[in-house]
C-alpha positions in Angstrom: 5.1 23.2 -25.8 4.6 19.8 -27.4 0.9 18.2 -28.3 -0.8 16.2 -25.3 -2.0 13.5 -26.8 -3.7 12.0 -23.5 -3.9 14.2 -20.9 -4.7 11.6 -18.3 -1.1 10.2 -18.5 0.7 13.3 -18.8 2.9 14.9 -16.2 3.7 18.7 -16.2 6.7 19.4 -14.1 7.4 23.2 -13.4 10.7 24.0 -12.8 12.7 27.5 -12.3 13.3 28.0 -16.3 9.9 26.6 -17.5 7.6 23.4 -17.9 8.7 20.1 -18.9 5.8 17.7 -20.4 6.4 14.1 -19.7 4.3 11.3 -21.8 3.8 8.8 -19.4 3.5 5.2 -20.7 0.7 3.0 -19.3 1.2 0.1 -21.4 4.7 0.0 -20.5 4.7 0.3 -16.8 1.1 1.0 -15.4 1.9 0.4 -11.6 4.5 3.0 -11.9 2.6 5.5 -14.0 -0.3 4.9 -11.5 2.0 5.9 -8.5 3.2 8.8 -10.2 -0.3 10.3 -11.0 -1.5 9.4 -7.3 1.5 11.5 -5.9 1.3 14.3 -8.3 -2.3 14.7 -7.7 -1.4 14.4 -3.6 1.1 17.4 -4.0 3.8 15.4 -2.8 6.2 16.1 -5.5 5.7 19.8 -5.0 8.6 21.5 -4.0 10.7 18.3 -3.8 14.6 18.8 -4.9 16.6 17.2 -7.1 19.1 15.5 -5.1 21.5 13.7 -7.2 22.1 15.3 -10.5 25.1 13.5 -12.5 26.4 15.7 -15.7 26.2 13.6 -18.8 24.0 10.8 -17.1 20.9 12.3 -15.2 18.8 14.3 -13.0 17.3 12.2 -9.9 14.2 13.6 -7.8 11.2 12.4 -6.3 12.1 11.6 -2.7 9.0 12.7 -0.7 10.1 11.5 2.9 11.4 14.4 5.5 14.5 16.6 4.0 13.5 16.7 0.9 11.7 19.8 0.2 13.0 23.3 0.3 12.1 24.2 3.5 13.4 21.5 5.1 16.5 20.2 2.9 19.1 17.8 4.5 21.7 17.0 2.1 22.6 13.7 4.6 19.1 12.7 4.2 18.5 13.6 0.5 17.5 10.4 -1.4 17.2 8.0 1.2 13.3 7.9 1.6 10.2 7.2 -0.6 6.7 8.0 0.1 4.2 6.1 2.9 3.1 3.9 0.0 4.1 0.3 -0.4 7.0 -0.1 -3.0 6.6 -0.5 -6.9 7.6 -3.7 -8.3 9.8 -3.9 -11.1 8.2 -3.4 -14.8 11.1 -4.1 -17.1 10.5 -3.7 -20.7 12.8 -3.1 -23.8 12.5 0.2 -24.0 16.0 1.8 -23.8 17.1 4.3 -21.7 17.6 7.0 -24.0 18.2 11.0 -23.7 14.8 12.2 -21.7 13.8 8.7 -20.6 11.8 8.9 -17.2 13.0 5.9 -14.9 12.2 4.5 -11.4 15.2 5.0 -9.1 15.5 2.1 -6.6 17.7 0.3 -4.0 19.3 -3.0 -4.9 16.4 -4.9 -5.0 14.5 -4.2 -8.2 11.1 -4.1 -6.5 12.1 -1.3 -4.1 11.3 1.6 -6.6 8.4 3.7 -4.9 8.8 7.7 -5.4 11.7 8.7 -7.0 12.7 8.6 -10.6 15.1 9.9 -12.5 15.3 11.9 -16.1 18.1 11.0 -18.4 20.6 13.7 -19.8 22.3 11.2 -22.3 21.5 7.8 -23.5 22.6 5.4 -20.9 22.1 1.9 -22.3 23.9 0.0 -19.3 20.3 0.5 -17.3 18.4 -1.4 -19.9 16.5 -4.1 -18.7 17.7 -3.1 -14.9 15.3 -0.6 -14.2 11.9 0.5 -15.2 11.2 2.8 -18.0 7.5 4.7 -17.7 8.0 8.1 -19.4 9.9 10.4 -21.5 10.3 14.3 -22.0 8.2 15.0 -25.0 9.0 19.3 -24.3 11.1 21.4 -22.0 14.0 19.2 -22.1 16.3 22.4 -21.9 14.9 23.2 -18.9 15.9 19.5 -17.2 19.5 20.0 -18.9 19.4 23.4 -16.7 19.2 21.7 -13.5 22.3 22.5 -11.0 24.4 19.4 -10.8 25.6 17.6 -7.7 25.7 14.6 -5.3 24.0 16.5 -3.6 23.8 19.9 -5.1 24.7 22.7 -2.3 21.7 24.7 -3.8 19.5 22.2 -5.4 16.8 22.9 -7.8 13.3 21.8 -7.0 10.0 20.7 -8.7 8.5 23.8 -8.2 4.6 21.9 -8.9 4.0 18.1 -10.8 0.6 18.0 -12.2 -1.2 15.3 -14.3 -2.1 17.4 -17.6 -5.7 16.4 -17.3 -5.9 18.4 -14.1 -3.9 21.6 -14.8 
């Protein structure tokens, strides 16, 4: 496991194979970081599935609306929702979408990010400047690489728990 320099801005995602440690970037995207920590602390991300996992691209999760936890998984609804909180405006930066980067998922509207996010399997620089970067995997990328693929996967993997390291 990587050294955690700032526990308040580090997320621990427990997957079936182990822990993924994500360094959040509050200096780059403070509103996105605050939202992720708020949802993690409320338990909203626990047991939420990876509903869109594209080999060689990214794994998307974080739809905390109905139909996206293991018990109520509905492939037709997965990825269509967010949280009950208002959307977060875009916080674009010059940081590139490299392997392991955490990005904010959104609709066509740049200011429509809410609870969903994705982790890059490989570099995807075509996303640069169009989506918000707000974190990066600092350990456990092998567990991200093992997430079941599909759009949506028939038997999706889930985030068992998501915690702020300061609370863990």
